[in-house]
N, C-alpha and C positions, 0 to 999 in steps of 0.2 A: 504493500500500500504506500503510495507516494504521499508525503506530507506536503502541506502548502509551502513550507519553507524550502523543501527540495525542489518543488515546482518553480519557485522564484529563482533558485540557484540555476536550474536547467535553462530557464528563460534568459537569465543573465548571460550564461555561456553562449547561447544562441545569438543574443543581441551583440555580444562582443565579436563573434565570428562574422556576423552580418554588418559589422561596423555601424550599428544603429546607436549613435551617441546618446540621444535622448533616452531611449529605453535602457541602455546599459547604465547610464549614470543614475537614473531614477531607481532601478532595481538595486544597484549597488548601495545607494543611500538607505533604501528600505531594509536591505539585509543587515546593514550596519546598525540600524535602529533595533532590529530584532535581536542581534547579538548583544547589544548594549542592555536590552531588557533581560536577556538570559543570564548576564553576569551581575545584574543589579542587586539581587538578593544576597543572602549570606553565602550561598553556594551556587555554582554554575549549574544550570539545568536546561533541558530542552523545553521550548515552549510548545504548548498544545496548539492545534490548528485554530481553536477559538482565540487563544492569546495572540497568535500571529495575526489573525484578522483584526484584533483590537489595535495592534501596532500599525497595520496597513491603513485602517480607518483614521487613526490619528495623523499619519503621514499625509493621507489624502486631504484631510481637513486643513492641515498646515498649508498645503499647496493652494487650496481655495482661498484661504485667508490672505496668503501672500499675493495671489493674483488680484484680489480686491484692492489690497494696499497699493500694489504697483499701478493698477488702473487709476486709482484716485490720484496717484502721484504723476500720472501722465506717462508712465514708462510702459507703453503698450507691448513692446517686444518681450520684456521680462514677464509681463502679465500673461501673454500668450504661452510662454514657456511653462510657467507654473500651472496654467490651465491644462496644457497638454500632459504634464506629469501627473496631475490629479486624475485626468481621464484614464491614463494608462494604469494607475493604481486602482481606479474604480472597477476596472475589468476583473480584478481579483476578489472584489467584494460581492456579497449577495446583492441581488437587485433590490434597490430601495423601494419602499412602499410608495404608491401613488398618493396624491392628496386625498382622493376619494377613499382609498383603503385605510389611510391613517385616520381620516375623519370618522369612518365607520367604527374602528377599534376604540377611538377616544370617546365617541358618543355612547357606546355600550358601557365603557368604564365609568363615565359620568353618571349614567343611570344606576349602575351597581353601587357606586359610592353614595349617591343620594338615598338609595334604598337602605343602605347601611347607616344612614343618619348623618352623613358628612355634609355640612353646610358651610357657606362663607369661605374664608381664607383656608380653613382646615381641609376643605374639599380638594384643593389643589394637590396637597400631599397624598391624600387618599387615592385620588384618580391616578397620579403618577405611579403610585405603588402597584396599581392594577395594570397600567399600560406598559410600564418599562419592560417587564419580562416578555411581553408579547411582541414588542417592537425592537428588542435588543439587536443591534447590528443592521436593522432594516430602515431606521430613520434616525436622524441626528437629534440629540437631546433638546437643542434650542428650538428645532422645528416642532418637536412633540409638545414642549412646554407652551409654545405659542398657540397651538391648536387647542390644548387643554384650557388655557386662559380664555380663548375666544369662545369655546363651547360653554364654559362655566358662566361667562358673562351673559351669554345669550339666554 
């Protein structure tokens, strides 16, 4: 069984052979981030695929934020590069939930939380507790929180 990490390693080797600079540098940085995570604790360990996904998600998010920052600073070439790296990493991640799918999950959670007696500001935490396990890795936290706030306000 191939792990996600070894898949990244294989793809990196292929990118190097194909002289695909964008792909090889992006994968190299991501593998470095994974290795850093593996040696971060008290002892070196192999990350599970889920943990590797978290690292890739974090790296992809960094690229999106950097792209936004470059765009605002008028550095479009750098923004394009960051976007391309983010999309490349996105290919390794599970498909993100559509707005409709996310709204559906959140509205069910809002009903559940209200049925359990959660009202007002406390409801936000109760709803997030129900939603988070269902959307882990499929939608970004900020996006989820925005939908929860919107549906609670409605």
